[in-house]
Structure formats: structure tokens, C-alpha cells
N, C-alpha and C positions, 0 to 999 in steps of 0.2 A: 462185266467189269473186271479188269485185271487187277490183282493185288499181289504184291511181293512182300514176304515177311521173312526177315533175317533172324537168325538165332545162333547161339554158340559162342558169342564173345565173352570176354572176361579178363581177369588179371592172371598173368603167367610170368614166370621168371625167364630171364635170358636163357636161350637154348631150349625152351619148352615148346610145346605144340598145342594148337587149338584147331578145331574143325568147325568152320562156319557152314550153316545150312541156309538155303533160301527156298521157301515154300511158295509155289506159284498157284494161284487160284484164278479161275476164269479161262478164257480162250488162249491158246498158244499157237493157233494155226498160222499166224502171221509172224511168229518169232523167227528171226534170222540168227541172232547171236545173243548169248547171255554174258554179262560181264560182272566182275567184282571191281569196285572202285574203293578208294580210301581217301579220307580227308583228315589231315592233322590240324591242330589248332593254328590259325593264322596262315594256313596254306590252301592252295586250290585242291579241289577234288580231282584225283587222277586215276586212270585205269591201271589196274594191277594185273588182271588176267581176264581172258575171255575164251569162250568155247562156242563153236557152232552148234546151233540147237538141232537142226535137222540133218546134220552131216558130221563127219569127223573133222577134227582140227581144233587146235587151241593156240593161245598166244599168252606170253608172259613178258612183263617188263624185265629188264636185265637185273634189277635189284632183288627180284624174288625168284629168278630162275634157279632150279635145283633145290629150292626150299619149299615152294608152294606148289600145290597140284589142284587144278580145277577139274571137276567132274560133273556129270549130269545123270539124271534118271528120268528119261523122257516119259516112261510109263506112269511115273508117280509125280511128274512135274516138280522135280527137285533139282537144285544145283548146289554144289558143295565147293568149299575151298579148304583144303587141308594145308595147314601152315605149320611147318617144322623149322627147327633151328631159329626160333624167333629172336629178334633183336630189338633193343629199345626204339630204334628208328622205325619199326613196324607199328608203333603205337599210333592209333588213329580210329576214327569211326569208319566202319566198313559197310558198303552198300552194294546190294545186287541190283542189276538193271537189265532190261530187255530192249534189244534193238530189233525193230520190226522190218528192216529191209537193208540191203547192202547200201552203204553210204548214208543211211538215215541216222538221225540222232537216237540215242537211247531214250525210248519213250516212257517206259514204265520203271518206277523206282520204289525200292523198299524204304523203310524208315531208318534203317541203319542199326548196327550193333557195335558196341565199343570194345576195342581190343587194347589192352594196356600191358606193355612188357616192361617189367622192372629190371633194373641193372643190378 
């Protein structure tokens, strides 16, 4: 059984930094890509960044490029999201998720961690 557990959220001032972690337990042999999503109150959950699990390559939405960095540790089944130069509009619940094949939906999800950026 696959479980994803996020940690590292909190309250930070504008311009500050946070590092989110996603701990993966269970099998990962069928993982294709890992993603970080976020959902603000009253808004849809949206992809923020993604990284190939078994290969190189990553993706960022324009709003976080040059501020956020996604990374992974395959040996320890961890995924990270380093968030710098945080803005109030980054306030949201952040979720990590696992995609199990090219073109497939993200199948496994964590419970989320709250990030709040004060102005």
C-alpha cells in the first residue's frame, strides 16, 4: 500500500522560504512522475511542479519558476519542494502526488500541508 505524507508547511512572511517534504512508503516501481499541487480556498487544486521519478526532468508553472525548486531522493523515497521568495498568493494547502504512467492521472495523494504567507 502506497502512502504519501507531506510535512514542512507553516506560516512565513512575504519573501521568506519553506521546504516541503513528501515521504513515500510502499512500492514505487510503477511511479512515473511526482508532483506538487496546491489548492487555495475556493479554488481548484492545480499542479505547481513535477519531477520525473525514474529519469531526469522537471516542470514548473510560470508563477513559481525561479522561486520554487522540486527535487527527489530516489534511494530514500523522498520528494521536496524548496519555496523561496514566497508571496501571499502562494498561500494554499500543498499536496504531493504520484503519477503511475505517462498520461495517467495522479493516483496516490498525500493529506496535504498548509502554507500561509503573510503580507
